[in-house]
C-alpha positions as CSV (number, residue, x, y, z in Angstrom):
1,M,-0.9,2.1,-24.0
2,L,1.9,1.3,-21.5
3,K,2.5,-2.1,-23.1
4,Y,2.3,-0.5,-26.6
5,A,4.9,2.1,-25.7
6,R,7.3,-0.2,-23.9
7,E,7.3,-2.6,-26.9
8,R,8.4,0.3,-29.0
9,G,11.3,1.3,-26.8
10,V,9.7,4.2,-24.9
11,K,11.3,4.5,-21.5
12,V,8.1,4.5,-19.4
13,M,6.9,2.6,-16.4
14,G,3.6,2.0,-14.6
15,E,2.3,1.5,-11.1
16,T,-1.0,0.7,-9.5
17,C,-2.3,0.6,-5.9
18,P,-4.4,-2.1,-4.2
19,Q,-7.5,0.1,-4.1
20,Y,-7.7,0.2,-7.9
21,L,-7.7,-3.7,-8.0
22,F,-10.8,-4.0,-5.8
23,F,-13.0,-0.9,-5.6
24,T,-15.2,0.8,-8.2
25,I,-17.4,3.8,-8.7
26,D,-20.1,1.9,-6.9
27,N,-18.1,2.5,-3.6
28,L,-18.3,6.2,-4.3
29,R,-22.1,5.9,-4.4
30,Q,-22.3,4.4,-0.9
31,P,-23.4,6.6,2.0
32,D,-19.8,6.6,3.2
33,G,-18.4,7.0,-0.3
34,A,-16.2,9.9,0.8
35,K,-13.8,7.3,2.2
36,W,-13.0,6.2,-1.4
37,I,-12.3,9.6,-2.9
38,C,-8.8,9.7,-4.3
39,S,-7.0,10.5,-7.5
40,P,-7.3,8.9,-10.0
41,P,-10.8,8.0,-9.0
42,M,-12.3,4.5,-8.8
43,R,-13.4,3.1,-12.1
44,T,-15.2,-0.2,-13.0
45,K,-14.8,-3.9,-12.5
46,D,-13.4,-4.2,-16.0
47,D,-10.6,-1.8,-15.0
48,N,-9.9,-3.9,-11.9
49,A,-9.5,-6.9,-14.1
50,R,-7.3,-5.2,-16.6
51,L,-5.0,-4.0,-13.9
52,W,-4.7,-7.5,-12.5
53,D,-3.8,-8.6,-16.1
54,G,-1.1,-5.9,-16.2
55,L,0.4,-7.2,-12.9
56,S,0.3,-10.9,-14.0
57,A,1.9,-10.1,-17.3
58,G,4.6,-7.8,-15.9
59,V,3.3,-4.8,-17.8
60,L,3.2,-2.8,-14.6
61,Q,6.4,-2.4,-12.6
62,T,5.4,-1.4,-9.0
63,I,2.5,-1.5,-6.5
64,G,2.3,1.7,-4.5
65,T,-0.3,2.9,-2.0
66,D,-0.7,6.7,-2.4
67,H,-1.1,6.6,1.4
68,C,-2.9,9.8,2.5
69,P,-4.7,8.9,5.8
70,F,-7.3,11.6,6.3
71,F,-9.9,10.8,9.0
72,S,-13.4,9.8,8.0
73,D,-14.7,11.9,10.8
74,G,-12.0,14.3,12.1
75,S,-14.4,15.6,14.8
76,R,-13.9,12.4,16.8
77,P,-10.4,11.8,18.2
78,I,-8.7,8.4,18.2
79,V,-5.9,7.1,20.5
80,Y,-2.7,6.9,18.5
81,E,0.6,6.0,20.1
82,G,-0.9,6.6,23.6
83,S,-2.4,10.1,22.8
84,E,-5.7,11.3,21.6
85,I,-5.5,12.8,18.1
86,S,-8.0,14.2,15.6
87,I,-7.3,15.5,12.1
88,P,-9.8,17.3,9.9
89,G,-10.9,14.8,7.3
90,K,-13.7,13.7,5.0
91,E,-16.4,15.4,7.0
92,L,-15.2,18.7,5.6
93,G,-17.2,17.9,2.5
94,K,-20.5,16.9,4.1
95,D,-22.2,19.8,2.5
96,D,-20.0,20.2,-0.6
97,F,-18.2,17.1,-2.1
98,T,-15.6,19.3,-3.7
99,K,-14.2,20.0,-0.2
100,I,-13.6,16.3,0.7
101,P,-9.9,15.8,1.2
102,N,-8.5,13.7,-1.7
103,G,-6.8,10.5,-0.6
104,L,-7.0,7.4,1.5
105,P,-5.0,5.2,3.8
106,G,-3.2,2.1,2.6
107,I,0.5,1.8,3.5
108,Q,-0.1,-1.0,6.0
109,D,-2.7,-2.8,3.9
110,R,-0.7,-3.3,0.7
111,M,1.3,-6.4,1.4
112,P,-1.2,-8.6,3.3
113,I,-3.9,-7.7,0.8
114,M,-1.6,-8.4,-2.2
115,W,-0.4,-11.7,-0.7
116,T,-4.0,-13.0,-0.2
117,Y,-5.6,-11.8,-3.4
118,G,-2.5,-11.7,-5.6
119,V,-0.1,-14.6,-4.6
120,R,-2.6,-17.0,-3.0
121,A,-5.2,-16.4,-5.7
122,G,-2.6,-17.2,-8.4
123,R,-2.6,-13.8,-10.0
124,I,1.0,-13.0,-9.3
125,T,4.0,-15.1,-8.2
126,P,5.8,-14.7,-4.9
127,N,8.8,-13.4,-6.8
128,Q,6.5,-10.8,-8.5
129,F,5.2,-9.8,-5.1
130,V,8.7,-9.0,-3.9
131,A,9.6,-7.3,-7.1
132,Y,6.6,-5.0,-7.2
133,N,6.7,-4.1,-3.5
134,C,10.4,-4.0,-2.8
135,T,13.0,-4.6,-5.5
136,N,11.6,-2.6,-8.4
137,P,10.9,0.6,-6.4
138,A,14.4,0.5,-5.0
139,K,15.9,0.2,-8.5
140,I,13.7,2.9,-10.0
141,F,14.7,5.4,-7.3
142,G,18.4,4.5,-7.5
143,L,18.5,2.9,-4.0
144,Y,19.3,-0.6,-5.0
145,P,21.0,-2.7,-3.7
146,R,21.1,-0.7,-0.4
147,K,17.3,-1.2,-0.4
148,G,15.2,-3.9,-2.1
149,A,17.7,-6.7,-1.6
150,L,19.0,-9.3,0.9
151,L,22.7,-8.9,0.1
152,E,25.9,-8.3,2.0
153,G,26.1,-4.5,2.5
154,S,22.3,-4.0,2.1
155,D,20.4,-2.3,4.9
156,A,19.0,-5.4,6.5
157,D,15.4,-4.3,6.1
158,I,13.7,-7.7,6.5
159,V,10.1,-8.9,6.9
160,I,9.6,-12.4,8.3
161,W,6.4,-13.4,6.6
162,D,3.9,-16.1,7.7
163,P,2.2,-17.1,4.5
164,E,-0.5,-19.1,6.4
165,K,-1.4,-16.7,9.2
166,K,-5.1,-15.9,9.1
167,V,-6.3,-12.4,10.1
168,K,-9.8,-10.8,10.1
169,Y,-8.5,-7.5,9.0
170,G,-9.6,-4.0,9.8
171,I,-9.2,-1.0,12.1
172,T,-8.3,-3.2,15.1
173,H,-5.1,-4.3,13.2
174,S,-4.3,-0.9,11.8
175,H,-1.3,1.3,13.0
176,Q,-2.2,3.9,10.4
177,R,-3.1,7.3,11.9
178,T,-6.7,7.3,10.8
179,D,-10.1,6.1,12.0
180,Y,-11.2,3.7,9.2
181,N,-9.9,0.9,7.0
182,L,-11.1,0.2,3.5
183,Y,-10.6,-3.5,4.0
184,E,-12.7,-3.8,7.2
185,G,-13.7,-7.4,7.9
186,W,-11.7,-8.9,5.0
187,E,-10.4,-12.4,5.7
188,L,-6.7,-12.5,4.9
189,T,-4.2,-15.3,4.9
190,G,-0.5,-14.2,5.1
191,Y,0.8,-11.6,7.5
192,P,4.1,-10.3,8.8
193,E,5.5,-11.8,12.0
194,K,8.6,-9.7,12.5
195,V,10.0,-6.6,10.8
196,F,13.6,-5.4,11.0
197,L,14.7,-1.9,10.0
198,R,18.5,-1.8,9.3
199,G,18.7,-4.9,11.4
200,K,16.7,-3.5,14.3
201,L,13.5,-5.3,15.3
202,I,10.7,-2.8,15.1
203,V,7.7,-5.2,14.8
204,D,7.4,-8.3,16.9
205,G,4.0,-10.0,16.3
206,D,1.4,-7.4,17.3
207,E,3.9,-5.3,19.2
208,W,5.4,-2.1,17.7
209,K,9.0,-1.5,18.9
210,G,9.9,1.4,16.6
211,K,10.1,5.0,17.6
212,R,10.0,8.4,16.0
213,G,13.3,9.4,14.5
214,D,14.2,5.9,13.4
215,G,13.9,6.9,9.7
216,R,16.8,8.2,7.7
217,F,16.9,10.5,4.7
218,L,18.4,8.8,1.6
219,K,19.5,10.8,-1.4
220,R,18.4,8.9,-4.4
221,G,20.9,7.8,-7.1
222,E,20.4,7.3,-10.8
223,G,17.5,5.0,-11.2
224,E,16.9,2.2,-13.7
225,V,14.1,2.0,-16.3
226,L,12.8,-1.5,-15.8
């Protein structure tokens, strides 16, 4: 329907998230299925394949995350930024599934997952990878070219990417404030080496150099319909 509408001049855009490209209703049926509860819910393998087709063909415009990092078991604290922390999570629905918090983590996972299974698998091009993750969102929200571009006057938000770095991914690599990772044990190829925020080095290899308060509020401008 998105393709149909756009071909007829309707100003509409579409987004997917990595979880909808890989997981299905079968994950919800697992003993730990609460980890996969989010909205919209997981569907079928046919839906996974159709979304990949939409990305390959440019029918979709962005790849988001819907990052919402509830704990799997909020009764057990983890160490995060040097302090123990626990947040009520999926265990709230152990006796009533309607009380399971709706959402899952994914903001750190998106780019290495999409590079391995999108770019390296030949489903999307490197240029599409950059457009879906960076350029298109900046344009849609009226933040381009301050964001989403490597141009004079842009914010110098830069990722130095190693396309051949191999990582056995999972919670040991995660800086997300939660106790599980949906991609635990996945073999990835392609991972960031350095990350700069407005020209400041905030990730150097495995070392986090950022600090709370580094972010800035940006008032959005008039966005584009891509």
